[in-house]
N, C-alpha and C positions, 0 to 999 in steps of 0.2 A: 400491561402496567399503567393502562391512560390513565388512570385516575390518580397513581402515584406521580404521574409526571404533573398532573394538574395542579396535585396538592403543593408541589414545591415552589409556587409562587409563579408558575407561569415564566420559567427562566427562557430567556432567549437561547434558541439552539444556537451551535457553533455556527452552522450555514449563514442564519440569517446577518451576523456581523461581516460576512464577506461581500453580502449583497448581489449571492447568487442563490437561486434556487435549490430545494432538495433536488440531487441527480444532475444538476448543471455540471458541466465539465470544468475541472480546474486547469489552472496553467500547466502545460506540459500535453497537450493533446496532439493529433496527428498533422494538424496545420501547424504551419510557421518553424518547423525544423529547416532552419537554414544552414549553410555551411559552419556552423558552428559560433557565428557572430551575432551578437546584437540580442540574444535571447536573454529575458529577464533571468537573474539567477539568485536561487532561493540561499538566503543567508542566515548562520547559525547566530544566535545570541551572545553563546560564549561558545567562541570557536575554539580557544586554548584549552577551556576545561573539558569540553566534548572531544576534543583530539586526544588527549591524554587520557580520558577514559577507553577510548579506541585501542591505545596504545597497550592499555591494560589488558584486554581481550587478547592482543597479539604475544603478549609476553610468553605464553608457554611455547611459543611457536619461533623463539626468537632465533634459535640456532638455524632453523631451516629458512628462517626469512634472512639472515646472513648470508646464507650460501646462495640463495635467489640474488641478493645483492651483489655478490662474487659473480656469480656467473653473467647477470647482465651487463656488468663492466667490462669482464673478459670477452663477450659475446660483440660488445660494441665496439670495443677495441680492434677486434679481427676486422669486424666489418667495416669501420672507418679507415684502416691501414689499406685498403685496397686500391683507392685512386693513386695514392702514391706509389705504391708498386705498380701499379699498371702505367704510370707516367714514364717509368723506366723502361718498359715495353715500347712505349710511344718513341721515346729519346732515341733507343739503339733503332727502330724501325725508321725514324727520320733521318739518323745519322748515314745509315746503309743506302737510303734513296738520295741523300744529299751527296756521298762520296761516289755513287754511281754517274749523278748528273756531273760532278765535277770531272770525273775522267772524260767522259764523252765531250764535255763542252772543252776541255784542254785539246782534246785529238781534232776537233773541230776547227779551232784556232789555229792550230799547227797546219792544217790542211790551207784554209783560207790565207794564212802568210807566206804559204808555199816554201815552208821550212825545208830543209834536205831531207830527201828521203829517207836518209840512214837516221834522223831524227825521230820521223813520224814512225818509222818502223821499230824503232826501240820504244816508242810509245805504246804501239799496238802489242809490242811483247809482254807489255806490263800487265799483272793479272786484273782484270774487271773486279771493283769492288764489289761485295755481296752483301745482301741483308743477314743479319746473324739470325736466322730462323732458331738454331737450336736454343740460344740465349732466349728469346721470345718463347718458345715453348716452354722453357723451365719457368720462367717468370708467370706464364699462364698456369701452369700447373699449382704453383705456389699460391695462386691466387683461388684457384678451384679449391685447394686444401683450405686455405682460409676461411672461405665461404661457407664449405660444409661444417667445420668446426664450430664457425659461427651460428649456422642452421641450428646443429644439434645442440649446443648450448642453450639457444632460444627456446628450443623445444623442452629441453630438460627444466628450465627456468620456470616456463609456462605449466608444466606439469606439476612441479613444487607448488607453485603459488596457488594452484588450483585447488590443492589438497588444503594448504594452509588457509584460504580464504572460506574454503566451504566449512573447514571445521571451527573456525572462527566463528561464523555466521551460523552453524549449528549449536554452537553455546548459547549464542546470543538469542536464537530463536527458543531453545529450550527455557533459557531465563525469563522470556518475557511470556512463553505459555504459563509456566510455574507462576509468576506474577500475576496473569489474567485469572487464574484460579483461585488467588488469594484476594483478590480487589472486592470491594463490596459492591452491592447492586447499586449503589448511589454513583460510582464512577460509569456504569452501563448508562443509567438513568439521563445523566448529564451530556452525553456526547452521542452523536449519530452512530449507527452501525457502520456506515461507510467510512468514518473518520478512524474508527478501532480497527477495521480492516486494513486500512491504507498502512497504518503505522505497522502492522504485522505481516504485512505482505509487500506493498510498493517500496516501502524504505526499507525493509529487510533486503531487497532484490537489489536495491540501488548500492547498499554497502557493499553486497557480496560482488556486484560488478565491477565496483570501484577497487575491492581488493583484489580481485583476479588481474584485471586488466589495466587500470587507469595507473595502479602504483608502478607495476614493471615498468609503464610507457613512460611515466615520470622520470624514474630511474634511467632510462635506455636513452630518453630525451635529454636529459643533464649531462649525461656521460657523452653524448654525440656532440653537444654544443661545445663542451669543454676541448674533446678530443679534435674535433675538427678546426675549432681556434688555433690549438698547438701546432695543427699539421697545418693551416695557412701560414702560421706565422713563421714556422721553419722554411716555406717555399720562399716567402717574400713579405718582410714587414710592411713595405711600401704598399702592395697589391692588398694587404689584410686592411691596413687603413681605408683604402679606396672602397673596399666591401664593406666595412663597417660603417661607413658614411651613409650606406643606402639603410641601416636599420633605424634611425630616428626618423626619415622620411616616411618608410614603411609605418613605422608606431604612430606618427601623426596623422597619417592618412587612415588607419585602423581606428584611432580613435575619434576621429571627426565622423567617421561614418557609422560606429556603433552608437555614439551619443545621439545620432539621428535615429536611427533604427530602432533603439531601445522602445521608444512610446510606441512606435509602430506596432511592434512584436507585443507590448503590454495591450495595447485596444485590441489588437487580433484576437489575443486569449480572453480578453474580457467578453469580447462580441460572439467569440465561439461558445463561452459556457451559456451567455443568453439564448443563443440559438438552440443549442441541445436542449436547455431548459424548455423552451417553447415547444419543440417537436416532442420531447417526453409528455409535456403536459397535453398536448393535443392528441397524440395516440394513445395515452391512458385514457382521457375521457372523451375519446372521439364520439361515443354516444350522446353524450350530453351536448357536445357541440353541434352535433347533427340536429339533434332534439330542439335546439333553442334556435337552429338556423345561422349559425355564427361561422359557417365555411370560410364564406369571402373574407369576413373581418381575419380569420386565421391565416387565410392566404395571404393577404396583403400585409399582415404583420410579419411573416416569414419573408416575403420578398424586402421588405424594410431593414430587417436585421440581416439579412443575406448580402444585401446592396453594402451595408457598412461593414461585414466581413470580408467581402470583395474589396472595397476599397482598402481597408487596413491591411489585409493580407498581400495584395500586390506591391503597396507601399514597403511594407516589410522584407518581401523577397524581392523586391528590386535594389533595395539598400544592401542586404547582405549579399546579393548578387555582383553587386558592384566591387565589392572588396577586393576580390580576387584580381580582375583585371587591371586594378588600380595597382595592385602588388607587382604584377607582371610587370607593369610598364615602368614601376621603380626597378626592378631587377633587372630588366632587360638594360636599361641605362647603363647600371652598375657593369653587367657582362661586358658592352661596349668600350667603357673606359678601362677595363681588366686587361681586354684584348690589345687595346691600342699600346698600354703601358707595358703589359707582357711581352707584345711584339717588338717593342723597343729595346726592352732589357735581353731578350734572347739575340737580338741583332749585335747588341754589346757584350754578347757571351756573360751577363750577369748571372742568367738561369737557363736551364735547359727546356726545350720545347714541350717534353713531357711533363715538366711542372706546370706550365700554362693549362694544360688539358687536366690535369690533377687537380688545380686550382679552380676552375670552372665548375669542376662536379662536386668538389667541396663548397663552392658558394651555392649552387643548386640544391645541397643536402643542408645547409645552414639555415634557411628560413623555416623549411618544414618542423624540426624540432622545436624552434622558438614558438611558432603558432600553436603546435600542438601542447607545448608546456603550458601555454596561455589558456588553453581551452581544458586541460586536465586541471589546472587552479581553479578554474570555475566549477569543474565536476567534483573536485573535492570540497569545494565550499558547499554545494549543494548535497554531497554523501554525508558531510558533518552535520548539516542541517537535519538529514533526514535521521542520523544517529542521534541528534539533539532530541527527536520526536519519540523515537525510540526510549531513549532513558528517560524522560518524562513520564513513560509509562512505569518503568522500570522504578522510578522514586515515588509513586504514588502512596498516598497512604493505603496500608492493607487492612484487612478487618482485624479487629482484635483477636489476638492468639486463644486458641483454646486450652484449658485447662488440663494440666498433666494428668490429674486424678479426677477426670469428668464423671459425673453420675451416669448411671443407667438404670432406664425402666424396663425392666423385663417384661412386664404385663400391663401398659398404659391402658387405664379406664377411661381417660378422656375428661378429667375434671380441669378446668382452665379458668384461672383468675388473673386479671388486670388489677394491679394495686397502686394506685396514684402516680399512673404513668403519665409522664410529660415526655414529648417529642417533639422536633422541628425538622424540616429538612434544611433549614438556614438556622444559625443561634440566635440571629436578630428577629425570625418570625415563626414563634411557635405555635404549632397547628394543634397539637392536642395537650390539653392541660388537666392534671390531676383526673385522669379517667379510671373508673373503677368498674370493674366487669366480673360477675361469677355465675360460671358456665357450670352447670352439673353433669356428671357424666351421662351421655347419652340423650342429652338436649339437643333440639334444633334451635340454633339461633339465626334470626334473620337480621341482615343489617341492611338499612336501607336509607335515601337520603339524595338530596340534588347532586349534580356532578360536582365533584372537587370538595365533597363533604367529609372524605376521611377514610370511606369505607375500605377502599383497597390498601391504604395505608395501616389499618389496622391488621390486615392479613399479613401485610409487610413485617410488621413488628412481631406478630406472634410467630412467623417463621424464621424470623432473626435475618430477613433481608437486610433490614436497617437495624441499628442498636438503639434501645431506649435512652434518652436523657437522664430523666430520673425515673424513680420507681421501680417496679419488676413484673414482669410475666411470669407465671408459675403453671406448670401441667403436673397434676396428681402431686401438688405440693413442692416440686423442685424446680427452683429459679433455671430458666432456659438457658441462660449464661453459663450454667454449671455442666450443660449437656453439649455433647459433641453436635456440630451442627450438622454432620450427616446420620446421626441417631435421631437428632430434633425430628429434622424433615423427612426421614422412612415413617414417622407417625402420621404424615399426611397424606393424604389423596387429593389431587386437584383437577378439577374441570375449568378451565378458563374460557372466557368470552372469545379470546383470540386463540384459534385451535393450531397447535403445532404437531405437524406429521413429519418424518422424514423419508428420505428416497428408499422404499423398500418394500415389502411385500405388506398387505393388510394383517397378515398373522402377527408379522413380526413387530408391527405398531401396536397393535393389542398389547403383546407378550412384555411390550417396555414396561408394563405395570408393574411386572413381577418376574425377578430372573427364575428361569429354570421351569417356566409354568407350562403344562401339559396341552396338548392339542384340544381335548376335552376340557379340559379349563378356559381355555380362550374361546371355544365356541359356547360354552357355557354363558360365559360372560358377554358375548355378543350378543346372545339370545336375552340375555337379562336387559340389556340397552336397547332390544330392539333393531339390532342393526344386521341380524343374522339372514334375514329375508334379502335386503338389498345386497349384501356380500355375496351372497350365492346366486343372483341375477347377473353378476359380472363374469366375464370371459373365462377368467382364471380362479374364479371364488375367492378363498382365502389367502391365494398365492398370487392375485393380481398385485403388480406392482404399481406402487404411487410415485408419481414421477417426483422430481425436485420441487416444483411450485405446487404439488398435491392438487393440480388443475384438473386432473383426469376423473374427480368425483367432486359432487356439489358440497357446496359450505354446509349444508344441514347433514350430509353423510360424513363429513370430516368431524362433526360435532359428535355424531353416534359414535364415532371409532373412539374419540378422547373419552366419552362417558364409560365405553366397555373397558377401555384400559385402567379407569378409576376403579370400575367394579372388580377387574382382576386384581389390582393392587390389595383390596381388602384392608384398607387402613383403620385404625381406630378413630382417627379425627378426619372428616370429610371438609373440604374449601370448596363450594361450588359459586363461581363469579360469573353469573348470568350463564348458565350453563345450557339453558334450552332458547337462547336468544335468537339462535340462527336456523331452528328447525320450524317445520309448519305447525299448525294448530294441533291437527290430528296427533303428529308424532309426539308433540308437547307433554298431550295429555298421557301417552303411554310411557314416555320417559319420566314423567312425574310419578307414575304408579310405580316403575322400577326403582326409581330413587327413593320413594317411600319405604319399600320394602329394603333397599340398601342402605337407608339411614336408620333403621330400627337397631336400637342399642350402641350406636355410635354418635358421638358429638358431632354436630355438624354447623359449619356456619354457611350459610347462604346470602351472597350480596346479590341483589335484586333491584332491578328498575320496575320490573313489571309486577306490582303488588298483590295480582291475582294468584301468582306462584308460591306466596309465603303465608297465607291466610291460617293455615295449620302448624305453623311455628310455634314452638313452645314459648320463646321469647322474641321478641322483635325489639331490636335497639334503631332508634329514629337519629340519625346524626346530622350534624349542621356546623360548618365551620369547624369539624374537629373536636365538636363536644357531643355528647348523647344528651340530648334535649328533651326524649321522651323512652320510655321503655314499657314493655308490658305485652300481653298477647294481643291478637287482631281485635277481639269484641271490645277489650278494656280501652285500647286505644280509640278505636273508633267512637266508644260512648264519651271519652274524654272530650273530643270535637275540637282536637288541637292540630298541631302539625301534621302528624298522620292522617287525621281524618282529612286535612284539607288535600293531601297528595293523593289520597285513594279515592275521592270526589272528582278531583280534577281529571284524573285517568279515566273514569267511567261515568263521566257526567251524570252524577247523581244517581246513577241504576244502583239499585240493591243488589249485588252480586250475591250475596247471601240468599236471599230470598229466590232469586233465580236458579242457584244450584238446589235449593231444597224442592224448587217445584220440578 
């Protein structure tokens, strides 16, 4: 569709706006993934609106989502009650040790003061205080039970949420797939393949991961923060205030570091994109680089970009790496103050020793869910942005709906008319104005003209990839808008300049032209396209597998296979867009003969730049700037000495090809 893109007014592709080359890495590469801070966060334009649309997708699963919420709360409550219960065991253990110590201390004092032997003997007869291990054992069993139940609930929560998230994303994927099927060709022409694939794959995976993991983490983190705060207050409001004083300090340090690190991360991602673009360009065009002796320039450019990447990456990683030592420093100061105040309170018997141990555990657990919640907030921002990109596709204008009482041409003859057709890729820039063409059944029509003249646009309109603005196109007297698109396109066989083959056998690729074709018909079509000989020289013959890039056969061989596919399809109307441009001269002559036989009795549209290939056409349409400026057969157009004659003579430098052919 190269011409169609040129015809559209040389629109700037999406990657040009970003300043990156095609293929350059976008933000989010493998560099710069610090500990969760400092990375630039992709934000949605309409956060609330997009979030509500995600909720709409989750509505069918609301019962199970509520179950997940309850499981998350219950699991978290069981988990955070552990330190408080463990504190009771610590208290009981401490009481036993202190009682034993007090008993022996009292006995030693009595001996040192030389108390009467009867008093000392009385002390010795008293039972020695023991640690209440059965009580501690029961506490440990209770803890074990709590942690097992918490783990089981957490497992069940993850299991249900995985199913919920995958079903939700499954529906979204189906919706976007169905939407892509209904989008006009214009949508795909205006966007790079990578951009569309990114929305269908990367953005959908981002949504799935967030629904499955981040939502449950967010719920558990919020419940953990609330639960820990309640437990800390139940132990000591004073120590809780001391612990909370560390939060503003941590937040201040975090904001200071992230503010400085973000610019380094942004610079790192930008430089990484430039580096990837440079490497891809150099490896893709390494033959040209070597041919013109630019190896040293390429290496120097790589070193220059690599140095910038190193500098930005080092600063970004260092800044993000500083954050945790700084937070640990603040936390450790908080621990020291809590331990001192807690010790004084234990001495005054205001709290128990086990409560200090539980409180310190809660302090250690308190910071993690706060940081986790902040990170998940960033992830959700990015996910909503991904969802917004997906919804943008779902909101795109679709093809004009097909008529319910669509007409059917049972035996198409191939009569084609363009009646007062107007069209433009943009409303403010008309390309075709009042075009009128009449093609008789079985005629061969050649369309010639300079690049961007509108040749491929004509074919796009004929196959209804684009809709005409005014006028109409008819086949056998029926407006193509009254036909179903599938029925219309089934009447055409296409051979394009840009070959397309899929990963499969050569036989399957040829058979793509017609469903249910027999092996004999496939071989007959290959022979007609002069592809049979080279196919049989391959190791597996017709069963040779063409790889994903179709790089295990030559460009000319690919072209022969697409021609064989068109021959097998046996359509009433043919479209040949520079069909022989990628084959050698000898093969081109053979294919021209095969094409001449194929086109007998069929209406054929031939787009050609090499005018030698269309001299025998019944009608030649000369296009320029979207208009037909000349029409007639080869001899008539040469005799006029107009635009066509200038094109023809410029290609062959004044040689009379007709005379050469006659000789």
